[in-house]
VOTORPA-911221 format. One record per residue (C-alpha): residue in one letter; y, z, x. Coordinates in nm, 3 decimals. Layout:
BEGIN
['A' [Y Z X]];
...
# end
This chain:
BEGIN
['M' [-3.935 3.851 -1.794]];
['N' [-3.704 3.638 -1.581]];
['Y' [-3.854 3.292 -1.534]];
['L' [-3.573 3.155 -1.318]];
['R' [-3.665 3.034 -0.972]];
['D' [-3.612 3.306 -0.711]];
['D' [-3.390 3.083 -0.498]];
['L' [-3.151 3.028 -0.793]];
['K' [-3.106 3.390 -0.900]];
['C' [-2.797 3.432 -0.682]];
['L' [-2.647 3.095 -0.775]];
['V' [-2.296 3.119 -0.918]];
['P' [-2.265 2.845 -1.185]];
['Y' [-1.959 2.625 -1.211]];
['K' [-1.745 2.762 -1.494]];
['V' [-1.469 2.578 -1.677]];
['N' [-1.186 2.718 -1.886]];
['N' [-1.218 2.599 -2.246]];
['I' [-0.910 2.768 -2.394]];
['D' [-0.636 2.552 -2.545]];
['Y' [-0.299 2.555 -2.370]];
['D' [0.029 2.378 -2.433]];
['I' [0.016 2.219 -2.087]];
['V' [-0.318 2.166 -1.911]];
['L' [-0.285 2.100 -1.537]];
['N' [-0.608 2.248 -1.403]];
['S' [-0.872 1.973 -1.386]];
['N' [-0.703 1.674 -1.216]];
['E' [-0.731 1.465 -1.530]];
['S' [-0.503 1.175 -1.616]];
['P' [-0.214 1.269 -1.846]];
['F' [-0.253 0.931 -2.020]];
['D' [-0.474 0.841 -2.315]];
['L' [-0.647 0.503 -2.315]];
['P' [-0.409 0.207 -2.352]];
['S' [-0.371 0.092 -2.713]];
['S' [-0.502 -0.253 -2.624]];
['T' [-0.816 -0.099 -2.477]];
['K' [-0.869 0.111 -2.790]];
['E' [-0.833 -0.197 -3.009]];
['R' [-1.097 -0.387 -2.812]];
['L' [-1.332 -0.088 -2.826]];
['I' [-1.287 -0.071 -3.203]];
['E' [-1.388 -0.437 -3.222]];
['H' [-1.703 -0.354 -3.026]];
['I' [-1.783 -0.073 -3.267]];
['Y' [-1.745 -0.294 -3.573]];
['N' [-1.957 -0.565 -3.414]];
['G' [-2.245 -0.315 -3.421]];
['G' [-2.534 -0.227 -3.192]];
['I' [-2.350 0.041 -2.995]];
['F' [-2.495 0.355 -3.147]];
['N' [-2.840 0.267 -3.280]];
['R' [-2.969 0.086 -2.969]];
['Y' [-3.037 0.227 -2.625]];
['P' [-2.776 0.135 -2.363]];
['D' [-2.836 -0.116 -2.085]];
['P' [-3.025 0.104 -1.835]];
['D' [-2.879 -0.085 -1.539]];
['A' [-2.519 -0.112 -1.673]];
['T' [-2.546 -0.474 -1.561]];
['I' [-2.211 -0.611 -1.681]];
['L' [-2.022 -0.300 -1.573]];
['R' [-2.183 -0.309 -1.227]];
['E' [-2.072 -0.669 -1.187]];
['A' [-1.714 -0.577 -1.278]];
['I' [-1.718 -0.278 -1.040]];
['A' [-1.855 -0.502 -0.766]];
['D' [-1.561 -0.740 -0.815]];
['Y' [-1.319 -0.447 -0.807]];
['C' [-1.470 -0.315 -0.483]];
['G' [-1.535 -0.649 -0.312]];
['V' [-1.913 -0.603 -0.289]];
['R' [-2.220 -0.739 -0.469]];
['S' [-2.359 -0.581 -0.785]];
['E' [-2.681 -0.497 -0.600]];
['N' [-2.472 -0.255 -0.392]];
['V' [-2.349 -0.061 -0.698]];
['L' [-2.519 0.216 -0.896]];
['V' [-2.353 0.364 -1.207]];
['A' [-2.411 0.712 -1.347]];
['S' [-2.267 0.977 -1.576]];
['G' [-1.982 1.081 -1.349]];
['S' [-1.978 1.163 -0.979]];
['D' [-2.159 1.488 -1.055]];
['E' [-2.478 1.305 -1.153]];
['L' [-2.451 1.085 -0.847]];
['I' [-2.423 1.388 -0.617]];
['K' [-2.735 1.534 -0.777]];
['M' [-2.919 1.203 -0.746]];
['I' [-2.837 1.180 -0.374]];
['I' [-2.965 1.534 -0.315]];
['D' [-3.279 1.472 -0.521]];
['A' [-3.356 1.145 -0.342]];
['F' [-3.299 1.245 0.020]];
['V' [-3.304 1.624 0.069]];
['D' [-3.639 1.804 0.098]];
['K' [-3.669 2.173 0.023]];
['G' [-3.529 2.376 0.309]];
['E' [-3.330 2.091 0.460]];
['Y' [-2.961 2.137 0.534]];
['V' [-2.663 1.965 0.372]];
['L' [-2.317 1.991 0.529]];
['C' [-2.033 2.065 0.285]];
['P' [-1.666 2.086 0.383]];
['S' [-1.495 2.412 0.294]];
['P' [-1.281 2.439 0.097]];
['S' [-1.388 2.138 -0.107]];
['F' [-1.565 2.032 -0.427]];
['S' [-1.809 2.312 -0.509]];
['M' [-2.071 2.087 -0.672]];
['Y' [-2.188 1.962 -0.330]];
['S' [-2.316 2.310 -0.256]];
['I' [-2.435 2.389 -0.610]];
['Y' [-2.648 2.073 -0.644]];
['T' [-2.790 2.129 -0.296]];
['K' [-2.907 2.476 -0.398]];
['I' [-3.048 2.352 -0.728]];
['G' [-3.240 2.081 -0.541]];
['G' [-3.391 2.335 -0.302]];
['G' [-3.179 2.239 -0.002]];
['I' [-2.959 2.469 0.205]];
['P' [-2.583 2.405 0.196]];
['K' [-2.401 2.475 0.519]];
['E' [-2.025 2.505 0.491]];
['V' [-1.814 2.352 0.766]];
['K' [-1.468 2.502 0.748]];
['L' [-1.166 2.277 0.764]];
['K' [-0.916 2.343 1.042]];
['D' [-0.548 2.440 1.022]];
['A' [-0.361 2.259 0.745]];
['Y' [-0.705 2.194 0.587]];
['R' [-0.789 1.907 0.823]];
['Y' [-1.140 1.781 0.895]];
['D' [-1.263 1.831 1.252]];
['I' [-1.520 1.563 1.340]];
['D' [-1.660 1.762 1.633]];
['D' [-1.735 2.059 1.405]];
['F' [-1.923 1.837 1.162]];
['L' [-2.127 1.661 1.429]];
['E' [-2.206 1.986 1.608]];
['A' [-2.325 2.140 1.279]];
['G' [-2.528 1.828 1.206]];
['D' [-2.712 1.860 1.536]];
['R' [-2.759 2.237 1.513]];
['Y' [-2.906 2.233 1.162]];
['D' [-3.065 1.888 1.174]];
['A' [-2.871 1.819 0.856]];
['K' [-2.993 1.550 0.618]];
['V' [-2.666 1.478 0.436]];
['V' [-2.297 1.540 0.500]];
['F' [-2.030 1.517 0.229]];
['I' [-1.677 1.407 0.316]];
['C' [-1.426 1.435 0.031]];
['N' [-1.140 1.198 0.108]];
['P' [-0.879 1.284 -0.017]];
['N' [-1.021 1.633 -0.022]];
['N' [-1.030 1.839 -0.339]];
['P' [-0.860 2.090 -0.374]];
['T' [-0.635 2.043 -0.069]];
['G' [-0.531 1.676 -0.102]];
['T' [-0.568 1.629 0.273]];
['V' [-0.737 1.323 0.425]];
['M' [-0.951 1.210 0.716]];
['D' [-0.859 0.897 0.911]];
['K' [-1.086 0.597 0.869]];
['A' [-1.165 0.587 1.240]];
['D' [-1.285 0.950 1.228]];
['I' [-1.508 0.879 0.928]];
['E' [-1.660 0.581 1.108]];
['Y' [-1.720 0.799 1.414]];
['I' [-1.915 1.048 1.202]];
['I' [-2.116 0.770 1.036]];
['K' [-2.214 0.628 1.375]];
['N' [-2.301 0.964 1.530]];
['F' [-2.458 1.158 1.241]];
['D' [-2.836 1.122 1.211]];
['G' [-2.844 1.171 0.836]];
['I' [-2.661 1.022 0.537]];
['V' [-2.281 1.035 0.519]];
['V' [-2.141 1.051 0.165]];
['I' [-1.770 0.966 0.139]];
['D' [-1.640 1.095 -0.193]];
['E' [-1.342 0.875 -0.283]];
['A' [-1.283 1.021 -0.630]];
['Y' [-0.907 1.014 -0.565]];
['F' [-0.897 0.680 -0.381]];
['E' [-0.655 0.509 -0.619]];
['F' [-0.385 0.770 -0.545]];
['Y' [-0.437 0.730 -0.169]];
['G' [-0.505 0.362 -0.112]];
['E' [-0.716 0.400 0.202]];
['T' [-1.090 0.339 0.173]];
['M' [-1.411 0.281 0.366]];
['M' [-1.516 0.015 0.115]];
['D' [-1.443 -0.282 0.343]];
['S' [-1.693 -0.159 0.603]];
['I' [-1.942 0.050 0.405]];
['L' [-2.214 -0.215 0.395]];
['K' [-2.226 -0.234 0.775]];
['Y' [-2.396 0.104 0.784]];
['E' [-2.749 0.204 0.688]];
['N' [-2.656 0.569 0.634]];
['A' [-2.328 0.563 0.439]];
['I' [-2.249 0.597 0.067]];
['I' [-1.916 0.585 -0.116]];
['L' [-1.869 0.780 -0.440]];
['R' [-1.604 0.683 -0.695]];
['T' [-1.519 0.788 -1.051]];
['F' [-1.342 0.664 -1.364]];
['S' [-1.238 1.022 -1.450]];
['K' [-0.915 1.037 -1.249]];
['A' [-0.706 0.721 -1.211]];
['F' [-0.876 0.541 -1.503]];
['G' [-0.845 0.836 -1.743]];
['L' [-1.208 0.841 -1.861]];
['A' [-1.289 1.206 -1.786]];
['G' [-1.417 1.250 -2.141]];
['L' [-1.670 0.966 -2.115]];
['R' [-1.824 1.052 -1.775]];
['V' [-1.848 0.732 -1.569]];
['G' [-1.900 0.730 -1.194]];
['Y' [-2.046 0.490 -0.941]];
['L' [-2.161 0.471 -0.583]];
['V' [-2.158 0.183 -0.336]];
['A' [-2.404 0.150 -0.048]];
['N' [-2.640 -0.092 0.122]];
['K' [-2.925 -0.215 -0.098]];
['A' [-3.192 -0.006 0.073]];
['L' [-3.011 0.317 -0.014]];
['I' [-2.943 0.194 -0.367]];
['D' [-3.312 0.119 -0.416]];
['D' [-3.408 0.466 -0.287]];
['I' [-3.167 0.645 -0.521]];
['Y' [-3.268 0.422 -0.811]];
['M' [-3.620 0.565 -0.791]];
['I' [-3.501 0.896 -0.938]];
['K' [-3.240 0.760 -1.182]];
['S' [-3.284 0.839 -1.550]];
['P' [-3.335 0.513 -1.744]];
['Y' [-3.045 0.549 -1.992]];
['N' [-2.809 0.773 -1.797]];
['I' [-2.480 0.619 -1.912]];
['N' [-2.417 0.546 -2.279]];
['T' [-2.307 0.212 -2.420]];
['F' [-1.962 0.327 -2.528]];
['S' [-1.883 0.464 -2.182]];
['Q' [-1.998 0.139 -2.023]];
['L' [-1.774 -0.063 -2.256]];
['A' [-1.470 0.160 -2.203]];
['A' [-1.498 0.140 -1.824]];
['L' [-1.543 -0.236 -1.844]];
['E' [-1.235 -0.278 -2.063]];
['L' [-1.025 -0.074 -1.819]];
['L' [-1.139 -0.288 -1.528]];
['N' [-1.022 -0.587 -1.732]];
['N' [-0.683 -0.418 -1.773]];
['L' [-0.611 -0.316 -1.414]];
['D' [-0.236 -0.382 -1.430]];
['E' [-0.181 -0.093 -1.671]];
['V' [-0.413 0.133 -1.470]];
['E' [-0.215 0.054 -1.153]];
['D' [0.115 0.122 -1.332]];
['R' [-0.011 0.462 -1.439]];
['V' [-0.130 0.541 -1.086]];
['S' [0.216 0.453 -0.953]];
['Y' [0.372 0.684 -1.210]];
['I' [0.145 0.974 -1.108]];
['V' [0.207 0.916 -0.736]];
['S' [0.582 0.911 -0.801]];
['E' [0.558 1.236 -0.997]];
['R' [0.338 1.390 -0.726]];
['D' [0.601 1.312 -0.464]];
['R' [0.879 1.447 -0.688]];
['M' [0.683 1.766 -0.750]];
['Y' [0.624 1.806 -0.377]];
['R' [0.995 1.770 -0.298]];
['E' [1.089 2.017 -0.571]];
['L' [0.829 2.271 -0.460]];
['K' [0.933 2.243 -0.096]];
['A' [1.269 2.384 -0.200]];
['F' [1.107 2.715 -0.302]];
['D' [1.115 2.972 -0.021]];
['T' [0.855 3.183 -0.204]];
['L' [0.565 2.940 -0.164]];
['D' [0.404 2.682 0.062]];
['V' [0.292 2.347 -0.081]];
['I' [0.035 2.130 0.098]];
['P' [0.110 1.755 0.129]];
['S' [-0.136 1.563 -0.090]];
['K' [-0.275 1.212 -0.121]];
['A' [-0.444 1.287 -0.455]];
['N' [-0.319 1.361 -0.808]];
['F' [-0.269 1.733 -0.751]];
['L' [-0.092 1.978 -0.523]];
['L' [-0.229 2.296 -0.363]];
['I' [0.027 2.577 -0.358]];
['R' [-0.001 2.889 -0.141]];
['L' [0.170 3.203 -0.278]];
['D' [0.208 3.568 -0.187]];
['D' [0.045 3.673 -0.515]];
['S' [-0.132 3.377 -0.675]];
['M' [-0.299 3.589 -0.944]];
['Y' [0.036 3.720 -1.067]];
['V' [0.182 3.368 -1.083]];
['Y' [-0.130 3.231 -1.254]];
['E' [-0.120 3.502 -1.522]];
['R' [0.251 3.447 -1.586]];
['L' [0.191 3.072 -1.620]];
['V' [-0.087 3.140 -1.871]];
['E' [0.155 3.358 -2.071]];
['K' [0.388 3.059 -2.083]];
['G' [0.109 2.831 -2.211]];
['I' [0.051 2.650 -1.880]];
['L' [-0.297 2.630 -1.730]];
['V' [-0.347 2.555 -1.359]];
['R' [-0.647 2.609 -1.131]];
['N' [-0.665 2.965 -1.001]];
['F' [-0.836 3.033 -0.666]];
['S' [-0.768 3.406 -0.647]];
['Q' [-1.144 3.476 -0.630]];
['D' [-1.203 3.228 -0.347]];
['D' [-1.250 3.367 0.004]];
['I' [-1.049 3.089 0.172]];
['L' [-0.799 2.999 -0.101]];
['S' [-0.747 3.347 -0.245]];
['N' [-0.369 3.309 -0.238]];
['C' [-0.360 2.957 -0.385]];
['I' [-0.328 2.771 -0.712]];
['R' [-0.381 2.398 -0.766]];
['V' [-0.166 2.206 -1.011]];
['S' [-0.265 1.863 -1.141]];
['I' [0.008 1.603 -1.178]];
['G' [0.077 1.558 -1.546]];
['A' [0.336 1.368 -1.744]];
['K' [0.695 1.408 -1.628]];
['H' [0.790 1.655 -1.902]];
['E' [0.482 1.867 -1.825]];
['N' [0.559 1.875 -1.455]];
['T' [0.919 1.970 -1.526]];
['K' [0.812 2.255 -1.754]];
['F' [0.577 2.380 -1.480]];
['L' [0.863 2.380 -1.228]];
['E' [1.093 2.556 -1.474]];
['A' [0.823 2.815 -1.540]];
['L' [0.788 2.883 -1.167]];
['I' [1.162 2.939 -1.138]];
['S' [1.149 3.181 -1.429]];
['I' [0.853 3.368 -1.276]];
['F' [1.016 3.402 -0.936]];
['E' [1.333 3.526 -1.103]];
['G' [1.124 3.788 -1.283]];
['G' [1.164 3.640 -1.628]];
['V' [0.886 3.629 -1.890]];
['D' [0.950 3.529 -2.250]];
['D' [1.002 3.841 -2.459]];
['E' [0.740 3.741 -2.715]];
['K' [0.486 3.703 -2.433]];
['R' [0.540 4.050 -2.287]];
# end
């Protein structure tokens, strides 16, 4: 007997590739390990005891205060969770009733739609325009037509790297009857943010993560910023110990070491711009300008290129099964030597060369 809910039987789960590769450029992770100084301080915390045998601070009090300083808000305006994924689910669970609509940009981060379906809501995709640009009129028209409860805006957008102007986001916030969630997971690589005005609005939430610029993808730390009334509403459905002590400490130590984080962001942005210039020289592909830590590449035969890259030990994100991005791959910006090997592999593929031992 199948006990699964009827409305979930057609749900396509989010799958990740767990195979080891020489060069992994598929998940928009940082190419950098934690700074040595951060590791040393974390080791001191471990030897001081109390990290593993006691429950974590359920409110992540000290970390929230540090995040508040980083964002220029008060700690009461910050909620911390186990990555942006948990925060997206919490927003859906707190505000979306069964059968209510949630607007999701398309193409964009698939978990907006997946968590909406799991929560019993109805995701409605709003397609991006030419060059993968947001159209504010399309979003507002869809909001009115479906009486949507929540709209997600990914800025910069994943997987395209394109952005929406601050004025356009504010226009949506002011004219959308539901909650506007601005996902700024890639903010540090872009530099533009709604943080300085977010608390003016009763219906706006900013999502951020430590997985990208801060390099904590393995420890799952995310946070949201909003007015206190929204924070209190979301807090009602928060699990009491949703972020472990070690993750809290690691994020806190990185916030206390922002200079090195900023240096690494500058490195990645520089490599992103170099990669873009190099890829623009190829007449066999089209690369989309990006404000994130990845590049979307449109090809005549993306599946062929993806498979050849895999043969060469390089993993990128393959969208050949996607209706909109069927001819695209996405490459994360790695360390310089990794990016160079990716470019060299592309040249080899376009010239028809595959290593003999890989044939």
